[in-house]
N, C-alpha and C positions, 0 to 999 in steps of 0.2 A: 437524532441518535448520533453519537460520535463513537467510533471504534477505533482503538490504537493498536498498532502492530509494531513489533520489534523486527527489523529486517538486517540485511548485510548490504544494502545499497551503498556503494562506495563513493559515488561522484554525481555531479549535477547531470552528466549524460545519461547515467543509469536512471537517475530519478525521473528525468524527462521521459525516458522510454516507459518506465512503470506507469507513470501518470498517464501517458498516451494509452497504454493497454487497458487501463481501468476506464478511461473515457470511452474507448471503443465498446467494452462490455457493458458498462453501466454509465450512460451519459448524464443520468440524474446524480451521480455521486460528486460531491465536493471533496477532493483529495489534495494533500500536500505531503511533502517529505521534509523532515528536519534533519539535515546532515550534520548539524552541529551537536545533536544529541548523541551520547555514546551508544545509544540503542538504534540509531539511524531510524527514527520514528516515522511510519507512514500513518497519517490520520485520515480517516475516511468519514464523511458526514452525509447523512440522508435519512429519510424517514424510516428505512429499514436497510441493514447492511448485512450482506451475505458473507459472513466471516469465512466459513469453510471454502467457499468458492474462490474468495480473494487468495487466501492461503494457497489453495491448489493452483491457481493461475500464477502465482509467484514462483512456486516450486517448479512449474512447468517450464518457466523461462529462466531458471537456474538461480533464483534468489532464495535465501532462507526468510522465512516470515513464520511469525507466531503472534497469537493475540496476546496482548498484555491486559491484565485485569486490574 
């Protein structure tokens, strides 16, 4: 399963921080950030992805995040 999120991650330093936060919470997730995309896409792949918890974690750390359908 792959879930895609629109974010406001601005640079590679922020992207690394977000990926580290996700790794700490969900080590089984494979995640990456596409800073070249206008929506600053966060892609998360796993057998099951906890969308609401990812969005909450991102908001907690000051990032905008919403699931793209």
